[in-house]
N, C-alpha and C positions, 0 to 999 in steps of 0.2 A: 125572367132573365136578370133583370135589374136588381130584383129582390136578393137573388142568390149572390150576386156580385157584391152587394152592400155587405151581406152577412160574411162571406169569405174575407172581404177587405177588413171588416171589424175583427174577425178571429185572428187575422195576421197581425193587427195592431195590438190587440189584446195580449197575444203570444209574445210579441217583441217586447212589449213593456214588462211582461213577467220575467223574460230572460234579463232584461236590463236591471230590473229590481234584484233579481238573484245574484248577478254579478257585483252589483253595489253592496250587497249585504254578505258577500262571501268572506270567508276567513281563510287565511293562508293554510292553517293546519287541516282544512278540509281535503286538500290534495296532496298531503304528505304521508308517506308510508313508512312505517317503522318495523314491520314485519312482512316477510320472513328475512331475518338478517343473513346476507351473503356470507358464505364460508371464506375465511381468510386463506388466500394463496400467495405464497411468496414467489414473485417472479425472478427469472434467471438475471444475474447482474450483466451479463454479456448478451448480445444479439443471438438468438437462437439457442440459448441455454435453457435447459429444462425447468419448469417451474416446480414448486415443492410437491405438487400433488400427481406429478407425471409418472407413468411407467417407463422406465428406461428400456427400450428394446435393443439398442446396441451401445455399449459404453466404451467401445474400443479395445476391449480386452478379449472377450469371447462370445460365442454363439448360444449361450445358455437359454435365450429366449426364443430360439429358432429350431425347426425341424425341416427335413426334406418335405417338400409339398407332395410328391407322389407317393411317399411312404411315411407317414407321420410317427412311425416307431424308429425312424432313423434319425439321429441328430444331424443339424445342418453341417455341411461339410465345405463351405466356401472359405476363402482364404482370409486370415486375419493377421495383419502385420503393421506395426507403428501406429496402432490406433485407427487403422482403416480396413475396411471390409470390402473384398474384391470378388466379383462374380467368378465362379468356376463352372464354366460351360459344360464340362464333362459330367458333372453331377446332377445338374438340373435345377429347377426353381426351389427357393426356400419360403417358408411362411412361418408366422408366429405360433408358438404353442398356444398362446391364449387367443379366444375369439372375442370380437367387439361388435357392438351395435353402432350407436353414433359416437363420434369422437373428434377430437382436434389431434392432428399428427404433424409432427415436424421431421423432415428428412433432408439431408444433404448428399448431394451426388456429384460425381466428376467424370467427365468424358476425358480419355487419355490425351495428353498434348500431342502425341505422335499418331493420332487417329488416321486412318485410311478409308477408302471407300467413299461411297456417296449415297445420298437418298437414305433409304431405310437400313442401309448396310453401314452406318456411321455412328457407332456407339449406341446400339439399340438395347433397351432394357425396358422395363415398366414396373410401376408401382401399382399392384392390384389392391384397390381399396377394400374389396371383400373378395376372398378366394372361396369359390363354391364347388370346387372339385379339382381333379387332376389336370395337369397340362395348363393350358392358358385360360381356364374357366373362371370367370369373375368380371370385375369392373375396373378396367385398366386406365390409369392415368400414364400417358406415354412418357418415357424417358428416351431422348435422342439428342444428338448434336444438331441443333437448329440455327447455329451461327453461320450464316451464309451457306447453308445446305438446302438445296431445294428438294422438296417432296410433297405428296399431298397434304394439304393444310390440316386435315382432321387426323393426321398421323404424325404431326410434328411435336415438339416438346410443349407440354402445357395443354395438349388435347385430351379429351375423353375418347380413346381410340375408336375411329371410325364413326364417331357420333357427333363431335362438334369441334370446331376450330377455336384455338384460344383467341380471346379478345385482343391480345398483343403478343408480339414475339419478344420476350425479355431474356433471351439466351445470352449467356456469356460464352467467350471463345473457349475451345477445348483446353484442358489443363487447369481451368479455374474451378473452384467449388461453387456449386449452385444449390438453391434451396426450394423445397416445397413446403408450403404450409397449408394444410388441408382441413377443411370442416366437412365431415361426412355425415349425412343423415341416411341410415339404412332403409331399405324398402320394407314395407309390411305386407302381409298377405291375409286373405280371408280364409276361413275355415275350409273352403273348397279349393284351396291353393291359388285362386286368382289374386292379382295384385290390388292391394287396398290403397296403399300410397307409394308412388315411386320413389326411388333413390334420388337424393339431391346432394350436389357437392359444391362448394366454393373453394377456389384454389388461388393462392399467392404464389407466383413464380419469381423468385429473386426480389420479393417484395412488391411486385406488380400484380394487381388483380387481373387474372386471365380467365377464371370461370366464376360467375356471379350467380350462385343458387341455382345451377344448371340442373334441369330434371332429366335423369337418364331414361332412355327407352327400354332398358334391360341390361343385362351383362353384354360386355363388348364382344363383338365378333370379327374376325378377319374377313370372312365371306358371309354374305347374306345379311339380312336385316335383323336387328336386335329385338328382343321381346322378353318378357317375364314368363318363362316357360317352366320354372322350377322354383317352388316355394322354399325359403331357407330362413333360418334365424340368424343368431350372432355368427360371425365368420373371422377366420384369420385374415391378417394383412400378409400379402405375398409379394415377394421380389422376384423378377423374371431373369432367368439365364437365357437370353435370346440365342438361338441356333444359327448366328451369321458368323462371318469370318473376321469382324472387326475386333478391335482390342477391347477386353473387358471393362465395364463400368465399375467404379468404386464408390462406397457409401461410408458416412460417418454421421455421428450424432443423430441418432433416431429415437424419437420418444413419442408417447401418445397419452392423451388426457381422455378418459371416458366421460361422455357428456349424458 
């Protein structure tokens, strides 16, 4: 036992001496990278302005990048006026023509100043980070008036609906523009359709971190436990026309960067 101890101690000393010698003889260029060279991206001049490589999903003029979610052959029919997109509950959800895997997304939304109701009936909408079918199938980041409005916490603004509560409540009062900045990592699937890597999301709500690389348990569900029951690839981004009686939510300045 003593012999083993001596050998181990000697090894540690020699190893430590080796590391010290390596550090003393290190050159600064040994830890400097020159390739690959990052692509140049020109940032927006104003907060929230799209960078040079972004895909503009809503430019304040038209819905050329959107279709009706339940019938993708039909152009999106929500209201566009004065640079603002407003939900039309009579027509249903809309989603992007283009499908995406991993991305960075910026979206601005506003609850009407004259909002009525309470709880989930107060400016309810949703940003579906990946739409995987008709109706509300997909992965929903909740949009709701959460300024002094009590509801279940995994259904408030900034929540991944029915899966996790936001780290903070960063909601502004109704009538003010609010922002979501989202980093989305899409799920991947094995050849037998089982989940290989789950979806992950990071969300800044009005500049405040509210979801930190959260791992989703599957698509969001109103009733029942979530799970990855359907393999899928790149998917559209969807906006929800929630079927409640509250005043409709509005949007502006929507852009996305594929990662």
